[in-house]
Structure formats: C-alpha cells, structure tokens
PDB file of N, CA, C and O in Angstrom:
ATOM      1  N   UNK A   1       0.846  -1.188   0.000  1.00  0.00           N
ATOM      2  CA  UNK A   1       0.000   0.000   0.000  1.00  0.00           C
ATOM      3  C   UNK A   1       0.885   1.243   0.000  1.00  0.00           C
ATOM      4  O   UNK A   1       1.976   1.262   0.569  1.00  0.00           O
ATOM      5  N   UNK A   2       0.369   2.282  -0.662  1.00  0.00           N
ATOM      6  CA  UNK A   2       1.085   3.559  -0.684  1.00  0.00           C
ATOM      7  C   UNK A   2       0.057   4.682  -0.649  1.00  0.00           C
ATOM      8  O   UNK A   2      -1.102   4.470  -1.007  1.00  0.00           O
ATOM      9  N   UNK A   3       0.469   5.881  -0.220  1.00  0.00           N
ATOM     10  CA  UNK A   3      -0.492   6.997  -0.186  1.00  0.00           C
ATOM     11  C   UNK A   3      -0.898   7.421  -1.591  1.00  0.00           C
ATOM     12  O   UNK A   3      -0.141   7.247  -2.546  1.00  0.00           O
ATOM     13  N   UNK A   4      -2.074   7.967  -1.707  1.00  0.00           N
ATOM     14  CA  UNK A   4      -2.618   8.413  -2.992  1.00  0.00           C
ATOM     15  C   UNK A   4      -1.727   9.461  -3.653  1.00  0.00           C
ATOM     16  O   UNK A   4      -1.725   9.581  -4.878  1.00  0.00           O
ATOM     17  N   UNK A   5      -0.983  10.210  -2.870  1.00  0.00           N
ATOM     18  CA  UNK A   5      -0.112  11.244  -3.428  1.00  0.00           C
ATOM     19  C   UNK A   5       0.999  10.660  -4.292  1.00  0.00           C
ATOM     20  O   UNK A   5       1.614  11.392  -5.067  1.00  0.00           O
ATOM     21  N   UNK A   6       1.273   9.359  -4.180  1.00  0.00           N
ATOM     22  CA  UNK A   6       2.311   8.709  -4.986  1.00  0.00           C
ATOM     23  C   UNK A   6       1.809   8.350  -6.394  1.00  0.00           C
ATOM     24  O   UNK A   6       2.613   8.049  -7.277  1.00  0.00           O
ATOM     25  N   UNK A   7       0.503   8.380  -6.606  1.00  0.00           N
ATOM     26  CA  UNK A   7      -0.054   8.042  -7.918  1.00  0.00           C
ATOM     27  C   UNK A   7       0.208   9.175  -8.906  1.00  0.00           C
ATOM     28  O   UNK A   7       0.201  10.349  -8.536  1.00  0.00           O
ATOM     29  N   UNK A   8       0.437   8.813 -10.151  1.00  0.00           N
ATOM     30  CA  UNK A   8       0.716   9.789 -11.202  1.00  0.00           C
ATOM     31  C   UNK A   8      -0.591  10.258 -11.848  1.00  0.00           C
ATOM     32  O   UNK A   8      -1.575   9.519 -11.847  1.00  0.00           O
ATOM     33  N   UNK A   9      -0.614  11.481 -12.402  1.00  0.00           N
ATOM     34  CA  UNK A   9      -1.813  11.942 -13.117  1.00  0.00           C
ATOM     35  C   UNK A   9      -2.204  10.969 -14.229  1.00  0.00           C
ATOM     36  O   UNK A   9      -1.355  10.500 -14.986  1.00  0.00           O
ATOM     37  N   UNK A  10      -3.489  10.677 -14.313  1.00  0.00           N
ATOM     38  CA  UNK A  10      -4.009   9.741 -15.292  1.00  0.00           C
ATOM     39  C   UNK A  10      -4.098   8.318 -14.768  1.00  0.00           C
ATOM     40  O   UNK A  10      -4.701   7.458 -15.410  1.00  0.00           O
ATOM     41  N   UNK A  11      -3.514   8.065 -13.624  1.00  0.00           N
ATOM     42  CA  UNK A  11      -3.505   6.717 -13.046  1.00  0.00           C
ATOM     43  C   UNK A  11      -4.775   6.474 -12.237  1.00  0.00           C
ATOM     44  O   UNK A  11      -5.231   7.339 -11.490  1.00  0.00           O
ATOM     45  N   UNK A  12      -5.339   5.270 -12.403  1.00  0.00           N
ATOM     46  CA  UNK A  12      -6.511   4.868 -11.632  1.00  0.00           C
ATOM     47  C   UNK A  12      -6.083   3.814 -10.625  1.00  0.00           C
ATOM     48  O   UNK A  12      -5.331   2.899 -10.963  1.00  0.00           O
ATOM     49  N   UNK A  13      -6.557   3.935  -9.391  1.00  0.00           N
ATOM     50  CA  UNK A  13      -6.194   2.992  -8.337  1.00  0.00           C
ATOM     51  C   UNK A  13      -7.424   2.649  -7.513  1.00  0.00           C
ATOM     52  O   UNK A  13      -8.439   3.343  -7.566  1.00  0.00           O
ATOM     53  N   UNK A  14      -7.318   1.581  -6.761  1.00  0.00           N
ATOM     54  CA  UNK A  14      -8.389   1.148  -5.864  1.00  0.00           C
ATOM     55  C   UNK A  14      -7.988   1.537  -4.440  1.00  0.00           C
ATOM     56  O   UNK A  14      -6.868   1.273  -4.005  1.00  0.00           O
ATOM     57  N   UNK A  15      -8.915   2.164  -3.727  1.00  0.00           N
ATOM     58  CA  UNK A  15      -8.655   2.577  -2.346  1.00  0.00           C
ATOM     59  C   UNK A  15      -8.636   1.329  -1.464  1.00  0.00           C
ATOM     60  O   UNK A  15      -9.592   0.554  -1.458  1.00  0.00           O
ATOM     61  N   UNK A  16      -7.557   1.141  -0.727  1.00  0.00           N
ATOM     62  CA  UNK A  16      -7.401  -0.021   0.149  1.00  0.00           C
ATOM     63  C   UNK A  16      -7.711   0.311   1.606  1.00  0.00           C
ATOM     64  O   UNK A  16      -8.260  -0.523   2.325  1.00  0.00           O
ATOM     65  N   UNK A  17      -7.366   1.520   2.048  1.00  0.00           N
ATOM     66  CA  UNK A  17      -7.555   1.882   3.452  1.00  0.00           C
ATOM     67  C   UNK A  17      -7.568   3.397   3.577  1.00  0.00           C
ATOM     68  O   UNK A  17      -6.915   4.098   2.805  1.00  0.00           O
ATOM     69  N   UNK A  18      -8.316   3.896   4.556  1.00  0.00           N
ATOM     70  CA  UNK A  18      -8.335   5.328   4.850  1.00  0.00           C
ATOM     71  C   UNK A  18      -7.959   5.483   6.314  1.00  0.00           C
ATOM     72  O   UNK A  18      -8.588   4.894   7.193  1.00  0.00           O
ATOM     73  N   UNK A  19      -6.918   6.288   6.572  1.00  0.00           N
ATOM     74  CA  UNK A  19      -6.428   6.471   7.929  1.00  0.00           C
ATOM     75  C   UNK A  19      -6.880   7.824   8.469  1.00  0.00           C
ATOM     76  O   UNK A  19      -7.426   8.646   7.734  1.00  0.00           O
ATOM     77  N   UNK A  20      -6.651   8.042   9.743  1.00  0.00           N
ATOM     78  CA  UNK A  20      -7.000   9.318  10.360  1.00  0.00           C
ATOM     79  C   UNK A  20      -8.088   9.158  11.404  1.00  0.00           C
ATOM     80  O   UNK A  20      -8.556   8.054  11.682  1.00  0.00           O
ATOM     81  N   UNK A  21      -8.478  10.288  11.973  1.00  0.00           N
ATOM     82  CA  UNK A  21      -9.524  10.294  12.993  1.00  0.00           C
ATOM     83  C   UNK A  21     -10.871   9.951  12.363  1.00  0.00           C
ATOM     84  O   UNK A  21     -11.038  10.028  11.146  1.00  0.00           O
ATOM     85  N   UNK A  22     -11.823   9.574  13.206  1.00  0.00           N
ATOM     86  CA  UNK A  22     -13.153   9.199  12.731  1.00  0.00           C
ATOM     87  C   UNK A  22     -13.801  10.310  11.915  1.00  0.00           C
ATOM     88  O   UNK A  22     -14.448  10.043  10.902  1.00  0.00           O
ATOM     89  N   UNK A  23     -13.628  11.571  12.360  1.00  0.00           N
ATOM     90  CA  UNK A  23     -14.248  12.691  11.643  1.00  0.00           C
ATOM     91  C   UNK A  23     -13.666  12.821  10.239  1.00  0.00           C
ATOM     92  O   UNK A  23     -14.392  13.092   9.283  1.00  0.00           O
ATOM     93  N   UNK A  24     -12.363  12.627  10.121  1.00  0.00           N
ATOM     94  CA  UNK A  24     -11.700  12.740   8.818  1.00  0.00           C
ATOM     95  C   UNK A  24     -12.172  11.633   7.898  1.00  0.00           C
ATOM     96  O   UNK A  24     -12.492  11.880   6.735  1.00  0.00           O
ATOM     97  N   UNK A  25     -12.217  10.405   8.416  1.00  0.00           N
ATOM     98  CA  UNK A  25     -12.655   9.266   7.593  1.00  0.00           C
ATOM     99  C   UNK A  25     -14.107   9.440   7.167  1.00  0.00           C
ATOM    100  O   UNK A  25     -14.468   9.110   6.038  1.00  0.00           O
ATOM    101  N   UNK A  26     -14.941   9.957   8.069  1.00  0.00           N
ATOM    102  CA  UNK A  26     -16.353  10.185   7.743  1.00  0.00           C
ATOM    103  C   UNK A  26     -16.483  11.239   6.650  1.00  0.00           C
ATOM    104  O   UNK A  26     -17.280  11.079   5.726  1.00  0.00           O
ATOM    105  N   UNK A  27     -15.705  12.316   6.748  1.00  0.00           N
ATOM    106  CA  UNK A  27     -15.739  13.377   5.742  1.00  0.00           C
ATOM    107  C   UNK A  27     -15.319  12.842   4.375  1.00  0.00           C
ATOM    108  O   UNK A  27     -15.968  13.131   3.370  1.00  0.00           O
ATOM    109  N   UNK A  28     -14.244  12.068   4.332  1.00  0.00           N
ATOM    110  CA  UNK A  28     -13.789  11.498   3.066  1.00  0.00           C
ATOM    111  C   UNK A  28     -14.824  10.520   2.500  1.00  0.00           C
ATOM    112  O   UNK A  28     -15.026  10.462   1.287  1.00  0.00           O
ATOM    113  N   UNK A  29     -15.475   9.758   3.373  1.00  0.00           N
ATOM    114  CA  UNK A  29     -16.514   8.826   2.926  1.00  0.00           C
ATOM    115  C   UNK A  29     -17.684   9.584   2.300  1.00  0.00           C
ATOM    116  O   UNK A  29     -18.255   9.128   1.309  1.00  0.00           O
ATOM    117  N   UNK A  30     -18.043  10.729   2.866  1.00  0.00           N
ATOM    118  CA  UNK A  30     -19.132  11.539   2.311  1.00  0.00           C
ATOM    119  C   UNK A  30     -18.778  12.078   0.929  1.00  0.00           C
ATOM    120  O   UNK A  30     -19.659  12.316   0.103  1.00  0.00           O
ATOM    121  N   UNK A  31     -17.464  12.272   0.680  1.00  0.00           N
ATOM    122  CA  UNK A  31     -17.014  12.738  -0.633  1.00  0.00           C
ATOM    123  C   UNK A  31     -16.912  11.595  -1.642  1.00  0.00           C
ATOM    124  O   UNK A  31     -16.707  11.835  -2.832  1.00  0.00           O
ATOM    125  N   UNK A  32     -17.054  10.357  -1.175  1.00  0.00           N
ATOM    126  CA  UNK A  32     -17.000   9.207  -2.067  1.00  0.00           C
ATOM    127  C   UNK A  32     -15.749   8.363  -1.926  1.00  0.00           C
ATOM    128  O   UNK A  32     -15.593   7.368  -2.633  1.00  0.00           O
ATOM    129  N   UNK A  33     -14.854   8.743  -1.024  1.00  0.00           N
ATOM    130  CA  UNK A  33     -13.617   7.987  -0.824  1.00  0.00           C
ATOM    131  C   UNK A  33     -13.863   6.873   0.189  1.00  0.00           C
ATOM    132  O   UNK A  33     -13.723   7.074   1.395  1.00  0.00           O
ATOM    133  N   UNK A  34     -14.227   5.704  -0.314  1.00  0.00           N
ATOM    134  CA  UNK A  34     -14.497   4.544   0.531  1.00  0.00           C
ATOM    135  C   UNK A  34     -13.628   3.380   0.065  1.00  0.00           C
ATOM    136  O   UNK A  34     -13.157   3.363  -1.073  1.00  0.00           O
ATOM    137  N   UNK A  35     -13.421   2.421   0.937  1.00  0.00           N
ATOM    138  CA  UNK A  35     -12.604   1.254   0.620  1.00  0.00           C
ATOM    139  C   UNK A  35     -13.169   0.521  -0.597  1.00  0.00           C
ATOM    140  O   UNK A  35     -14.383   0.367  -0.731  1.00  0.00           O
ATOM    141  N   UNK A  36     -12.286   0.076  -1.471  1.00  0.00           N
ATOM    142  CA  UNK A  36     -12.595  -0.662  -2.700  1.00  0.00           C
ATOM    143  C   UNK A  36     -13.191   0.202  -3.814  1.00  0.00           C
ATOM    144  O   UNK A  36     -13.606  -0.330  -4.843  1.00  0.00           O
ATOM    145  N   UNK A  37     -13.240   1.515  -3.630  1.00  0.00           N
ATOM    146  CA  UNK A  37     -13.700   2.409  -4.695  1.00  0.00           C
ATOM    147  C   UNK A  37     -12.519   2.754  -5.607  1.00  0.00           C
ATOM    148  O   UNK A  37     -11.375   2.835  -5.159  1.00  0.00           O
ATOM    149  N   UNK A  38     -12.818   2.955  -6.893  1.00  0.00           N
ATOM    150  CA  UNK A  38     -11.779   3.363  -7.841  1.00  0.00           C
ATOM    151  C   UNK A  38     -11.636   4.882  -7.792  1.00  0.00           C
ATOM    152  O   UNK A  38     -12.626   5.610  -7.724  1.00  0.00           O
ATOM    153  N   UNK A  39     -10.389   5.345  -7.827  1.00  0.00           N
ATOM    154  CA  UNK A  39     -10.110   6.781  -7.822  1.00  0.00           C
ATOM    155  C   UNK A  39      -9.060   7.055  -8.891  1.00  0.00           C
ATOM    156  O   UNK A  39      -8.076   6.326  -9.011  1.00  0.00           O
ATOM    157  N   UNK A  40      -9.281   8.114  -9.666  1.00  0.00           N
ATOM    158  CA  UNK A  40      -8.355   8.497 -10.731  1.00  0.00           C
ATOM    159  C   UNK A  40      -7.766   9.859 -10.424  1.00  0.00           C
ATOM    160  O   UNK A  40      -8.488  10.795 -10.080  1.00  0.00           O
ATOM    161  N   UNK A  41      -6.449   9.968 -10.550  1.00  0.00           N
ATOM    162  CA  UNK A  41      -5.774  11.253 -10.370  1.00  0.00           C
ATOM    163  C   UNK A  41      -5.909  12.017 -11.688  1.00  0.00           C
ATOM    164  O   UNK A  41      -5.354  11.600 -12.705  1.00  0.00           O
ATOM    165  N   UNK A  42      -6.639  13.125 -11.675  1.00  0.00           N
ATOM    166  CA  UNK A  42      -6.830  13.935 -12.871  1.00  0.00           C
ATOM    167  C   UNK A  42      -5.623  14.830 -13.085  1.00  0.00           C
ATOM    168  O   UNK A  42      -5.063  14.872 -14.181  1.00  0.00           O
ATOM    169  N   UNK A  43      -5.217  15.551 -12.035  1.00  0.00           N
ATOM    170  CA  UNK A  43      -4.038  16.404 -12.144  1.00  0.00           C
ATOM    171  C   UNK A  43      -3.477  16.693 -10.756  1.00  0.00           C
ATOM    172  O   UNK A  43      -4.129  16.472  -9.736  1.00  0.00           O
ATOM    173  N   UNK A  44      -2.245  17.196 -10.757  1.00  0.00           N
ATOM    174  CA  UNK A  44      -1.573  17.555  -9.510  1.00  0.00           C
ATOM    175  C   UNK A  44      -0.996  18.950  -9.681  1.00  0.00           C
ATOM    176  O   UNK A  44      -0.252  19.216 -10.624  1.00  0.00           O
ATOM    177  N   UNK A  45      -1.350  19.843  -8.754  1.00  0.00           N
ATOM    178  CA  UNK A  45      -0.859  21.223  -8.800  1.00  0.00           C
ATOM    179  C   UNK A  45      -0.302  21.562  -7.433  1.00  0.00           C
ATOM    180  O   UNK A  45      -1.044  21.614  -6.452  1.00  0.00           O
ATOM    181  N   UNK A  46       1.001  21.792  -7.362  1.00  0.00           N
ATOM    182  CA  UNK A  46       1.691  22.160  -6.115  1.00  0.00           C
ATOM    183  C   UNK A  46       1.413  21.160  -4.996  1.00  0.00           C
ATOM    184  O   UNK A  46       1.269  21.547  -3.836  1.00  0.00           O
ATOM    185  N   UNK A  47       1.337  19.879  -5.340  1.00  0.00           N
ATOM    186  CA  UNK A  47       1.112  18.840  -4.339  1.00  0.00           C
ATOM    187  C   UNK A  47      -0.345  18.569  -4.050  1.00  0.00           C
ATOM    188  O   UNK A  47      -0.671  17.555  -3.432  1.00  0.00           O
ATOM    189  N   UNK A  48      -1.235  19.452  -4.481  1.00  0.00           N
ATOM    190  CA  UNK A  48      -2.663  19.240  -4.295  1.00  0.00           C
ATOM    191  C   UNK A  48      -3.193  18.430  -5.473  1.00  0.00           C
ATOM    192  O   UNK A  48      -2.729  18.587  -6.603  1.00  0.00           O
ATOM    193  N   UNK A  49      -4.169  17.562  -5.200  1.00  0.00           N
ATOM    194  CA  UNK A  49      -4.655  16.649  -6.227  1.00  0.00           C
ATOM    195  C   UNK A  49      -6.088  16.951  -6.640  1.00  0.00           C
ATOM    196  O   UNK A  49      -6.931  17.280  -5.807  1.00  0.00           O
ATOM    197  N   UNK A  50      -6.350  16.835  -7.933  1.00  0.00           N
ATOM    198  CA  UNK A  50      -7.711  16.827  -8.453  1.00  0.00           C
ATOM    199  C   UNK A  50      -8.017  15.360  -8.740  1.00  0.00           C
ATOM    200  O   UNK A  50      -7.306  14.718  -9.513  1.00  0.00           O
ATOM    201  N   UNK A  51      -9.069  14.828  -8.126  1.00  0.00           N
ATOM    202  CA  UNK A  51      -9.373  13.406  -8.211  1.00  0.00           C
ATOM    203  C   UNK A  51     -10.750  13.165  -8.782  1.00  0.00           C
ATOM    204  O   UNK A  51     -11.682  13.927  -8.525  1.00  0.00           O
ATOM    205  N   UNK A  52     -10.878  12.099  -9.562  1.00  0.00           N
ATOM    206  CA  UNK A  52     -12.174  11.653 -10.071  1.00  0.00           C
ATOM    207  C   UNK A  52     -12.567  10.442  -9.236  1.00  0.00           C
ATOM    208  O   UNK A  52     -11.898   9.409  -9.276  1.00  0.00           O
ATOM    209  N   UNK A  53     -13.644  10.569  -8.486  1.00  0.00           N
ATOM    210  CA  UNK A  53     -14.135   9.449  -7.690  1.00  0.00           C
ATOM    211  C   UNK A  53     -15.633   9.334  -7.927  1.00  0.00           C
ATOM    212  O   UNK A  53     -16.377  10.306  -7.797  1.00  0.00           O
ATOM    213  N   UNK A  54     -16.060   8.124  -8.277  1.00  0.00           N
ATOM    214  CA  UNK A  54     -17.438   7.885  -8.701  1.00  0.00           C
ATOM    215  C   UNK A  54     -17.740   8.834  -9.865  1.00  0.00           C
ATOM    216  O   UNK A  54     -17.018   8.803 -10.861  1.00  0.00           O
ATOM    217  N   UNK A  55     -18.758   9.659  -9.782  1.00  0.00           N
ATOM    218  CA  UNK A  55     -19.086  10.546 -10.905  1.00  0.00           C
ATOM    219  C   UNK A  55     -18.773  12.005 -10.622  1.00  0.00           C
ATOM    220  O   UNK A  55     -19.377  12.891 -11.225  1.00  0.00           O
ATOM    221  N   UNK A  56     -17.839  12.273  -9.716  1.00  0.00           N
ATOM    222  CA  UNK A  56     -17.532  13.662  -9.400  1.00  0.00           C
ATOM    223  C   UNK A  56     -16.036  13.888  -9.302  1.00  0.00           C
ATOM    224  O   UNK A  56     -15.261  12.955  -9.087  1.00  0.00           O
ATOM    225  N   UNK A  57     -15.644  15.141  -9.462  1.00  0.00           N
ATOM    226  CA  UNK A  57     -14.248  15.538  -9.298  1.00  0.00           C
ATOM    227  C   UNK A  57     -14.107  16.268  -7.978  1.00  0.00           C
ATOM    228  O   UNK A  57     -14.917  17.128  -7.632  1.00  0.00           O
ATOM    229  N   UNK A  58     -13.059  15.907  -7.244  1.00  0.00           N
ATOM    230  CA  UNK A  58     -12.836  16.470  -5.915  1.00  0.00           C
ATOM    231  C   UNK A  58     -11.387  16.926  -5.827  1.00  0.00           C
ATOM    232  O   UNK A  58     -10.485  16.241  -6.309  1.00  0.00           O
ATOM    233  N   UNK A  59     -11.164  18.083  -5.212  1.00  0.00           N
ATOM    234  CA  UNK A  59      -9.805  18.563  -4.964  1.00  0.00           C
ATOM    235  C   UNK A  59      -9.457  18.262  -3.511  1.00  0.00           C
ATOM    236  O   UNK A  59     -10.234  18.555  -2.602  1.00  0.00           O
ATOM    237  N   UNK A  60      -8.285  17.674  -3.302  1.00  0.00           N
ATOM    238  CA  UNK A  60      -7.808  17.389  -1.949  1.00  0.00           C
ATOM    239  C   UNK A  60      -6.405  17.942  -1.784  1.00  0.00           C
ATOM    240  O   UNK A  60      -5.592  17.885  -2.706  1.00  0.00           O
ATOM    241  N   UNK A  61      -6.129  18.478  -0.606  1.00  0.00           N
ATOM    242  CA  UNK A  61      -4.754  18.916  -0.357  1.00  0.00           C
ATOM    243  C   UNK A  61      -3.890  17.697  -0.022  1.00  0.00           C
ATOM    244  O   UNK A  61      -4.394  16.595   0.197  1.00  0.00           O
ATOM    245  N   UNK A  62      -2.597  17.926   0.012  1.00  0.00           N
ATOM    246  CA  UNK A  62      -1.637  16.831   0.171  1.00  0.00           C
ATOM    247  C   UNK A  62      -1.848  16.055   1.478  1.00  0.00           C
ATOM    248  O   UNK A  62      -1.728  14.830   1.485  1.00  0.00           O
ATOM    249  N   UNK A  63      -2.158  16.742   2.576  1.00  0.00           N
ATOM    250  CA  UNK A  63      -2.305  16.041   3.853  1.00  0.00           C
ATOM    251  C   UNK A  63      -3.508  15.109   3.846  1.00  0.00           C
ATOM    252  O   UNK A  63      -3.435  14.011   4.396  1.00  0.00           O
ATOM    253  N   UNK A  64      -4.615  15.526   3.233  1.00  0.00           N
ATOM    254  CA  UNK A  64      -5.801  14.671   3.146  1.00  0.00           C
ATOM    255  C   UNK A  64      -5.534  13.500   2.204  1.00  0.00           C
ATOM    256  O   UNK A  64      -5.916  12.368   2.499  1.00  0.00           O
ATOM    257  N   UNK A  65      -4.885  13.765   1.081  1.00  0.00           N
ATOM    258  CA  UNK A  65      -4.602  12.706   0.111  1.00  0.00           C
ATOM    259  C   UNK A  65      -3.651  11.662   0.687  1.00  0.00           C
ATOM    260  O   UNK A  65      -3.719  10.492   0.310  1.00  0.00           O
ATOM    261  N   UNK A  66      -2.773  12.068   1.588  1.00  0.00           N
ATOM    262  CA  UNK A  66      -1.844  11.123   2.218  1.00  0.00           C
ATOM    263  C   UNK A  66      -2.564  10.129   3.134  1.00  0.00           C
ATOM    264  O   UNK A  66      -2.013   9.077   3.457  1.00  0.00           O
ATOM    265  N   UNK A  67      -3.764  10.448   3.545  1.00  0.00           N
ATOM    266  CA  UNK A  67      -4.532   9.548   4.430  1.00  0.00           C
ATOM    267  C   UNK A  67      -5.245   8.456   3.652  1.00  0.00           C
ATOM    268  O   UNK A  67      -5.758   7.506   4.244  1.00  0.00           O
ATOM    269  N   UNK A  68      -5.281   8.581   2.337  1.00  0.00           N
ATOM    270  CA  UNK A  68      -5.925   7.580   1.488  1.00  0.00           C
ATOM    271  C   UNK A  68      -4.840   6.656   0.951  1.00  0.00           C
ATOM    272  O   UNK A  68      -3.946   7.096   0.228  1.00  0.00           O
ATOM    273  N   UNK A  69      -4.918   5.386   1.302  1.00  0.00           N
ATOM    274  CA  UNK A  69      -3.921   4.417   0.875  1.00  0.00           C
ATOM    275  C   UNK A  69      -4.462   3.562  -0.263  1.00  0.00           C
ATOM    276  O   UNK A  69      -5.591   3.072  -0.224  1.00  0.00           O
ATOM    277  N   UNK A  70      -3.603   3.397  -1.290  1.00  0.00           N
ATOM    278  CA  UNK A  70      -4.000   2.617  -2.466  1.00  0.00           C
ATOM    279  C   UNK A  70      -3.102   1.392  -2.598  1.00  0.00           C
ATOM    280  O   UNK A  70      -3.269   0.600  -3.526  1.00  0.00           O
TER     281      UNK A  70
END
C-alpha cells in the first residue's frame, strides 16, 4: 500500500484503506472515498490533487490525500 499522493496523473487505483480520525474518515466517505472504490488522479498542482471518484471531481490537499492508501 502507498499513499494516494504517490499516484501519477491519469492513473486509476483502488482505495485499500483510509487512515486518520473518525471525523476525517467520515468526511472522506461523504465525498465518495471509501474502501474498494476506484479513484483516478486527474491532475496535480503544487502537491494538491484533483481526483475523479465515482461521478464527481474532488480537490484534496496533500495532507488529506496522504490519508488515502491505495
């Protein structure tokens, strides 16, 4: 497993685990980041990621993206 920030733009990965406090995991789950979901890195700007998850695009900063393990 590695953090989502290690994925390259255009790469699709399956979420294996989400770390952090319960509130953080709940917030990410509400955005669609759940275990076994596919996530695609659309682009990376200054360490921040634009992600395609389910049918929506979400921007996450580096610290939040590091909590998502693929």
